Structure formats: structure tokens, C-alpha cells
C-alpha positions as CSV (number, residue, x, y, z in Angstrom):
1,M,-158.4,89.3,3.3
2,L,-155.8,86.8,4.4
3,S,-154.5,86.1,8.0
4,V,-150.9,86.0,8.7
5,T,-151.1,82.3,9.2
6,A,-152.9,81.8,5.8
7,L,-150.2,83.9,4.1
8,N,-147.3,82.0,5.6
9,K,-149.0,78.7,4.7
10,Y,-149.4,79.8,1.2
11,I,-145.8,80.9,0.9
12,K,-144.6,77.7,2.6
13,A,-146.5,75.7,0.0
14,L,-145.1,77.6,-2.9
15,V,-141.6,77.1,-1.6
16,E,-141.7,73.6,-0.7
17,E,-143.4,72.6,-4.0
18,D,-140.5,74.2,-6.0
19,V,-138.4,71.2,-7.3
20,L,-135.3,73.4,-7.5
21,L,-135.4,74.2,-3.8
22,E,-135.7,70.6,-2.8
23,A,-132.0,69.9,-3.1
24,V,-129.6,72.9,-3.2
25,A,-125.9,73.3,-2.5
26,I,-125.0,76.7,-1.0
27,S,-121.5,78.0,-0.3
28,G,-120.7,80.8,2.1
29,E,-119.1,81.8,5.3
30,I,-120.5,80.5,8.6
31,S,-121.6,83.2,11.0
32,N,-123.9,83.4,14.0
33,F,-123.1,79.8,14.8
34,T,-124.8,78.2,17.9
35,L,-124.6,74.8,19.2
36,H,-127.9,74.3,21.0
37,S,-128.1,72.1,24.2
38,S,-130.4,69.9,22.2
39,G,-127.6,69.1,19.8
40,H,-129.2,71.1,16.9
41,L,-126.9,73.5,15.0
42,Y,-128.2,77.0,14.1
43,F,-126.1,79.3,11.9
44,S,-126.1,81.6,8.9
45,L,-124.4,81.3,5.5
46,K,-123.3,84.7,4.1
47,D,-121.4,86.1,1.2
48,E,-120.6,89.8,0.5
49,H,-124.1,90.9,-0.1
50,S,-126.6,88.4,1.6
51,S,-127.1,85.9,4.2
52,I,-129.5,82.9,4.8
53,S,-130.5,81.2,8.1
54,C,-129.6,77.6,8.4
55,V,-130.5,74.7,10.8
56,M,-128.9,71.3,11.1
57,W,-130.8,68.7,13.2
58,R,-129.0,66.8,15.9
59,D,-128.8,63.4,14.2
60,V,-127.3,65.0,11.1
61,A,-124.9,67.1,13.0
62,A,-123.6,64.1,15.0
63,A,-122.2,62.6,11.6
64,L,-120.0,65.7,10.9
65,K,-116.3,65.1,10.6
66,F,-115.3,68.6,11.6
67,K,-116.4,71.2,14.1
68,P,-118.2,74.1,12.3
69,E,-117.0,77.6,13.6
70,N,-117.6,81.2,12.7
71,G,-115.6,82.5,9.8
72,M,-115.3,79.0,8.2
73,D,-116.0,78.6,4.6
74,A,-118.4,75.9,4.1
75,V,-120.7,74.1,1.4
76,V,-124.1,73.1,2.8
77,F,-126.4,70.7,1.0
78,G,-130.1,70.7,1.9
79,R,-133.6,71.9,1.1
80,V,-135.2,75.4,1.4
81,A,-138.3,75.6,3.5
82,V,-140.4,78.1,5.4
83,Y,-140.6,78.2,9.2
84,E,-144.3,79.0,9.2
85,K,-144.5,80.2,12.8
86,Q,-142.2,83.1,12.1
87,G,-142.8,83.5,8.4
88,R,-139.1,83.0,7.7
89,Y,-137.6,80.8,5.1
90,Q,-134.4,78.9,5.9
91,L,-132.1,76.2,4.7
92,Y,-132.3,72.8,6.4
93,A,-128.9,71.4,6.2
94,E,-128.6,67.7,5.4
95,L,-124.8,67.6,4.8
96,M,-122.0,70.1,5.3
97,E,-118.4,70.2,4.0
98,D,-115.5,72.5,5.0
99,A,-114.7,74.3,1.8
100,G,-111.5,75.7,3.2
101,R,-110.4,72.2,4.4
102,G,-110.2,71.0,0.8
103,R,-107.7,73.8,-0.1
104,L,-105.7,73.3,3.0
105,H,-105.6,69.5,2.4
106,A,-104.2,70.1,-1.0
107,M,-101.5,72.4,0.4
108,F,-100.8,69.7,3.1
109,E,-100.2,67.0,0.5
110,A,-98.1,69.1,-1.7
111,L,-95.8,70.2,1.2
112,K,-95.6,66.6,2.5
113,A,-94.5,65.3,-0.9
114,K,-91.9,68.0,-1.2
115,L,-90.4,67.3,2.1
116,A,-90.6,63.5,1.7
117,K,-88.5,64.0,-1.5
118,K,-85.9,66.0,0.5
119,G,-85.6,63.2,3.0
120,Y,-87.3,65.0,6.0
121,F,-89.3,61.9,7.0
122,D,-86.6,59.2,6.4
123,E,-85.9,56.8,9.3
124,F,-82.2,57.2,9.2
125,A,-82.6,61.0,9.8
126,K,-84.5,60.4,13.1
127,K,-82.5,61.0,16.3
128,P,-83.0,58.5,19.2
129,I,-85.1,59.6,22.0
130,P,-83.0,59.3,25.3
131,A,-84.2,56.7,27.7
132,E,-83.3,58.9,30.7
133,V,-83.9,62.7,30.7
134,K,-83.1,65.4,33.2
135,T,-84.2,68.4,31.3
136,I,-87.1,68.8,28.8
137,A,-87.7,71.9,26.8
138,L,-91.5,72.5,26.2
139,V,-92.0,74.7,23.0
140,T,-95.7,75.7,23.2
141,S,-98.0,78.4,24.4
142,P,-97.4,79.4,28.0
143,T,-101.1,79.9,28.7
144,G,-102.8,76.9,27.0
145,A,-104.3,73.8,28.5
146,A,-101.4,71.8,27.1
147,I,-98.7,73.3,29.2
148,R,-100.7,72.9,32.3
149,D,-101.3,69.2,31.6
150,M,-97.7,68.5,30.9
151,I,-96.5,70.2,34.1
152,K,-99.0,68.4,36.2
153,I,-98.2,65.0,34.7
154,A,-94.4,65.6,34.9
155,G,-94.8,66.4,38.6
156,E,-96.7,63.2,39.2
157,L,-94.2,61.1,37.3
158,D,-90.9,62.6,38.6
159,P,-90.6,66.1,40.1
160,A,-86.8,65.8,39.7
161,V,-87.1,66.3,35.9
162,K,-86.6,70.0,35.0
163,L,-89.1,71.5,32.6
164,I,-88.1,74.6,30.6
165,V,-91.0,76.4,29.0
166,V,-90.0,78.1,25.7
167,P,-93.1,80.2,25.0
168,C,-94.4,80.8,21.3
169,L,-97.4,81.4,19.4
170,V,-99.3,78.3,18.3
171,Q,-102.1,79.7,16.3
172,G,-102.8,82.6,13.9
173,D,-100.5,84.9,12.0
174,G,-96.8,84.6,12.8
175,A,-97.3,81.4,14.8
176,A,-95.1,79.2,12.4
177,V,-92.2,81.7,12.6
178,S,-92.6,81.9,16.4
179,I,-92.4,78.0,16.7
180,S,-89.4,77.8,14.5
181,A,-87.5,80.6,16.5
182,S,-88.3,78.8,19.8
183,I,-86.9,75.5,18.4
184,D,-83.7,77.3,17.3
185,R,-83.4,79.0,20.6
186,V,-83.6,75.7,22.5
187,N,-80.8,74.4,20.3
188,R,-78.6,77.4,20.9
189,W,-79.1,76.9,24.7
190,G,-78.0,73.3,24.2
191,K,-78.9,72.0,27.7
192,A,-82.1,70.1,27.0
193,D,-82.1,66.4,26.7
194,A,-85.2,66.4,24.6
195,M,-87.8,68.8,23.3
196,I,-91.6,68.6,23.0
197,V,-93.2,70.8,20.3
198,G,-96.9,71.1,20.3
199,R,-100.3,72.3,21.5
200,G,-103.7,71.1,22.4
201,G,-106.6,70.3,20.0
202,G,-108.3,72.5,17.5
203,S,-109.5,72.9,13.9
204,M,-107.3,72.2,11.0
205,E,-107.0,76.0,10.6
206,D,-105.9,76.3,14.3
207,L,-103.3,73.5,13.8
208,W,-102.0,74.9,10.5
209,P,-98.8,76.6,11.7
210,F,-97.5,73.1,12.4
211,N,-97.9,72.4,8.7
212,E,-95.7,75.2,7.5
213,E,-92.3,74.5,6.0
214,V,-90.5,76.9,8.2
215,V,-91.4,74.7,11.2
216,A,-90.4,71.4,9.3
217,D,-87.1,73.1,8.6
218,A,-86.4,74.0,12.3
219,I,-87.3,70.4,13.4
220,F,-85.2,68.7,10.7
221,R,-82.0,70.8,11.6
222,S,-82.4,70.4,15.3
223,N,-79.6,68.7,17.1
224,I,-81.9,67.9,20.1
225,P,-84.4,65.1,19.7
226,I,-88.0,66.4,19.2
227,I,-91.3,64.8,20.0
228,S,-94.2,66.4,18.1
229,A,-97.4,66.5,20.2
230,V,-100.0,68.5,18.1
231,G,-103.8,68.3,18.8
232,H,-105.5,65.0,19.5
233,E,-104.8,61.4,18.4
234,T,-106.6,61.8,15.0
235,D,-104.7,64.9,14.2
236,F,-101.5,64.6,11.9
237,T,-99.4,67.5,10.9
238,I,-96.2,68.0,8.8
239,A,-94.3,68.4,12.2
240,D,-95.5,65.0,13.2
241,F,-93.9,63.4,10.2
242,T,-90.6,65.5,10.5
243,A,-90.1,65.0,14.2
244,D,-88.0,62.2,15.7
245,M,-91.1,60.8,17.3
246,R,-94.9,61.6,17.3
247,A,-97.2,61.6,20.5
248,S,-100.9,61.6,20.2
249,T,-101.2,64.4,22.8
250,P,-98.8,66.6,24.7
251,S,-99.7,64.7,27.9
252,F,-98.7,61.4,26.3
253,A,-95.4,63.1,25.0
254,I,-94.5,63.8,28.7
255,S,-95.2,60.2,29.7
256,M,-93.0,58.9,26.9
257,L,-89.9,60.9,28.2
258,I,-90.5,60.6,32.0
259,K,-90.6,57.2,33.6
260,P,-92.5,57.0,36.9
261,R,-90.3,57.1,40.0
262,E,-91.5,53.7,41.0
263,I,-90.0,52.2,37.8
264,R,-86.7,54.1,38.4
265,Y,-86.7,52.9,42.1
266,R,-87.3,49.3,41.0
267,K,-84.4,49.6,38.4
268,L,-82.1,51.0,41.1
269,S,-83.3,48.2,43.5
270,A,-82.5,45.6,40.9
271,L,-79.1,47.1,40.2
272,S,-78.4,47.2,43.9
273,K,-79.3,43.5,44.2
274,D,-77.0,42.6,41.3
275,L,-74.3,44.6,42.9
276,E,-74.8,42.8,46.2
277,R,-74.7,39.4,44.5
278,L,-71.5,40.3,42.7
279,C,-69.8,41.5,45.9
280,T,-70.9,38.4,47.7
281,K,-69.5,36.1,45.0
282,R,-66.3,38.0,44.9
283,L,-66.0,37.8,48.7
284,Y,-66.7,34.0,48.5
285,D,-64.0,33.5,45.9
286,Y,-61.4,35.5,48.0
287,E,-62.4,33.4,51.1
288,N,-61.8,30.2,49.1
289,K,-58.4,31.4,47.9
290,L,-57.5,32.3,51.4
291,S,-58.6,29.1,52.8
292,N,-56.5,27.2,50.2
293,L,-53.5,29.2,51.0
294,I,-54.0,28.6,54.8
295,N,-54.3,24.9,54.2
296,S,-51.4,24.6,51.9
297,R,-48.2,22.7,52.8
298,G,-46.1,25.8,52.6
299,F,-48.4,27.8,55.0
300,Q,-48.8,24.9,57.4
301,K,-45.1,23.8,57.4
302,P,-42.9,26.8,56.4
303,A,-39.8,24.7,57.1
304,Y,-40.8,22.4,54.2
305,L,-41.1,25.4,52.0
306,H,-37.7,26.7,53.1
307,S,-36.0,23.4,52.7
308,A,-37.4,23.0,49.2
309,Y,-35.8,26.3,48.3
310,V,-32.6,25.3,50.0
311,N,-32.4,22.2,48.0
312,R,-33.0,24.0,44.8
313,L,-30.3,26.5,45.7
314,K,-27.7,23.6,46.5
315,N,-28.6,21.8,43.2
316,A,-28.0,25.1,41.3
317,A,-24.6,25.6,43.2
318,R,-23.6,22.1,42.3
319,F,-24.4,22.4,38.7
320,L,-22.6,25.8,38.6
321,N,-19.5,24.2,40.2
322,L,-19.6,21.4,37.6
323,Q,-20.0,23.8,34.8
324,M,-17.0,25.9,36.1
325,S,-14.8,22.8,36.6
326,N,-15.6,21.6,33.1
327,H,-14.8,25.0,31.7
328,E,-11.6,25.1,33.6
329,E,-10.5,21.8,32.3
330,R,-11.4,22.8,28.8
331,T,-9.4,26.0,29.1
332,K,-6.4,24.3,30.6
333,A,-6.3,21.7,27.9
334,G,-6.5,24.3,25.2
335,A,-3.6,26.4,26.9
336,L,-1.4,23.3,27.0
337,N,-2.1,22.5,23.4
338,L,-1.3,26.0,22.4
339,F,1.9,26.1,24.5
340,A,3.0,22.8,22.8
341,R,2.5,24.3,19.4
342,L,4.4,27.4,20.3
343,E,7.2,25.4,21.7
344,E,7.3,23.3,18.6
345,A,7.7,26.4,16.4
346,S,10.2,28.0,18.8
347,P,13.5,29.1,17.0
348,V,15.6,27.8,19.9
349,K,14.2,24.3,19.5
350,V,14.9,24.5,15.8
351,M,18.5,25.6,16.4
352,K,19.0,22.7,18.7
353,K,18.5,20.5,15.7
354,G,21.7,22.0,14.1
355,Y,20.5,25.2,12.7
356,S,22.2,28.6,13.4
357,V,21.5,32.3,12.7
358,A,24.1,34.5,11.1
359,T,24.0,38.3,11.8
360,A,26.0,41.2,10.7
361,K,25.8,44.6,12.3
362,G,22.9,43.2,14.5
363,K,20.8,42.2,11.6
364,A,20.1,38.7,10.5
365,I,21.6,37.6,7.2
366,K,18.9,36.2,4.9
367,S,20.8,36.3,1.6
368,V,24.4,36.3,0.4
369,N,23.6,39.6,-1.1
370,D,23.2,41.1,2.4
371,I,26.9,40.7,3.2
372,S,30.4,41.2,1.5
373,V,33.8,39.3,1.8
374,G,35.8,40.7,4.5
375,E,32.8,41.8,6.8
376,N,32.6,40.5,10.3
377,L,30.0,37.9,10.8
378,K,28.4,36.6,14.0
379,V,26.9,33.1,14.0
380,I,24.4,32.4,16.9
381,L,24.1,28.7,17.9
382,S,21.8,27.1,20.3
383,D,24.4,27.0,23.0
384,G,26.5,30.2,22.1
385,S,27.8,32.3,19.3
386,L,30.8,32.5,16.9
387,E,32.5,35.6,15.4
388,T,34.3,35.2,12.1
389,V,35.1,37.0,8.9
390,V,33.6,36.3,5.5
391,S,36.4,34.9,3.3
392,K,34.4,33.7,0.4
393,I,30.8,34.0,-1.0
394,N,29.4,31.0,-3.0
395,L,26.2,31.6,-5.0
396,G,23.8,28.8,-5.6
397,D,24.8,26.6,-2.8
398,G,22.3,27.4,-0.3
399,L,19.0,25.7,0.9
400,D,17.1,26.6,-2.3
401,A,19.8,24.7,-4.2
402,E,19.3,21.6,-1.9
403,D,15.6,21.9,-2.5
404,R,16.1,21.9,-6.2
405,H,18.2,18.7,-6.0
């Protein structure tokens, strides 16, 4: 007959001497997860039909790169042994990997490559973050720790900045569509200077909505600058790459947008001093100009200034009179010359030289053909006229004949 202890020792020896059980890799879903105060991890791995108890000691658990949770698919590497005190065999985990994380990581990289090819991450597509903001839209869960932190920090930095909370789901089914719809809603409203899209920390599965293409599309088409603030400093999402700027945490995103009141006061003070210096310099310049005017000869002795203008006026009058006199002389000389030329060409003066004008019936006779024998003829001389009758007409004896000879 064996005691319970003897039986458990025997089974323990059988199990621990089996080479195949010294190093196994078991995949399954984590359940009954407990983080003990000692730092040890206690959980079960299960599939559709069975489960096995697991334990991971504190020093091994400290090296994990993720936080195990119930429902997470995992691969556990370790050895199978018997816990003799309770007669129960279990898996002593020496390494654990997130089985689901590998699948999600592949999806993440595939979408990242697709969006990079479409230009979603290009620098030229990034909108500038405004230096001064009056209204910030917060697209996040209205009940999470992130929103409380952002409201608190904003109040400490500058209570005058208005925060508009645009609630959305940030985890689970439908979260990606909810985030996208809230981003579009802020753009339709159009009164925010900037937008913070994000949430607090969590597992890769918790943060996954921010790795969905629908969220990246909404961020890329936004007309309002967006700061992505998802999780902690070590967490990177597709939203971070697409946004105009990334913040390591939601709290830091607020501090990136809102300058402390002291900085704004110092800036206003500096501007006030610059304005004061500018006004002082301008006033000094005007005082110098006024002083120069007061000390000028024209201001000190107005009569001098008056006499100068009078002298200039007299000089101008003399010059005008001279010009008018010269013009008058030139005009008079021209008129006399014209009169002399007219007098020289006067018919009266020509007739005084011995010429006369013959007329018949009130018309001057220019040709022998203009008159007949027996017609009355009037001859006008320089000092009178004669009346006679044509008795004979001789052709070819006129002035033209004399010119020919």
C-alpha cells in the first residue's frame, strides 16, 4: 500500500524523467490569469477540449515584452512538472509569445506599406500645427483617464483655451468607424483650431482601432490639423504615421498645443516693451524735427522768410516784363516788315510807276479778246481815270510781245 505522498513522488519522478516533457511549446488561449503580489504569474492555457495550469516565476515574467491577458492567444515554452503537494501537474513557463500579436503585426505592416504608397505619410501632406490655439477638439472616450488628464493639464496651462470633447469608442467592435465619424464631425463643425485623436495605454489589441484604414482615411482627408496621441511612448499606430504630428501621450499632446500662461504673458510683456521703445523713438524723432523748425531762421525771423519770397516774386515780375517787352518788339518788327511787303505789292504803288487798269462794264480788261472796237473803255490811273472809245485793236503788240523781244 502506498501513501499519497509516495504516489505523488512516483508520478513526479516519471514525469520529470521524461525527455519529451523537459522542453515543450504549448499554444492556447490564456484564462484564469492572475498576477500575484509576489510577481509570479498564474494562468491556464486552454483549447476547445482541455486546459493545463501554468506558472511563470517572477524573474522570467519581468522579461516579458507584453502584458498577458485573459482571452489572448499565446505560445508558452517550458517544462512539464508535478506539484507534489497537490498532486497536480502543470507547465512551468520559461518563455511566452503573443500568438495573436504576430498576426496583428503582419496586418499592421501590410496596411502601413499600402498607405505609404498612397502618400499618406509624406511630409508635404502634413498640415502645420498652429502656434496659438483657442479651441481644441478632443476625439476620444469621454470616460477614460486620457480625457481627465487632458482637461486637467489644459486648465493648468491656460483655462482660456476651449476644449470640445467629441466622444467616440476607442476599443472593441465598431471603434474604428466611431473614431472616423467623430473626426469627420469636427471637420463639418469647422471651428476647432486643432484636433487631438487618441486614448490611453493598452494592449496591441486594445489600440488596434487606430490601426484601421478607415481611421487613416479620416485623418488624411481632415482639413483641421491632427495630433495623434495613442497609448504610451513606445506604442506606434497607423494613426500616428498619418497624423500631422504624433504625441507620445494624450497629456503631452495638450502641452504641445497650449503654451503656459506665463510664456504668453512674457511674450505680451516683450511686445509691450517693443511698442514702448518704438513710441519713444518716434516721439524723440518728432521732438527733434520740432526743435529744428523752432530754431530755423524762418521761424525765428519770419520777416526774412517774407522778404525772400518778395524778392523771388519781384525777380519773377521783372523777368516776365522783360519777356513781354521782347515779345512786343519782335511782334512789332514782324508787323512792320509785313506792312512794307504789302505796300510794295500794292496796285496803287505799281500804278504810280506808270501803269493803268482798263475796264469795260465794270470789269478789268485782261485780253484784247475781252473787248470790241467801238466799246466804251475806262482807263484808271494813279491820280484819276479816263473814258474813251476803242477805235482799233492790235494783236501781238502787248506785254507778252515785249517779253518775247
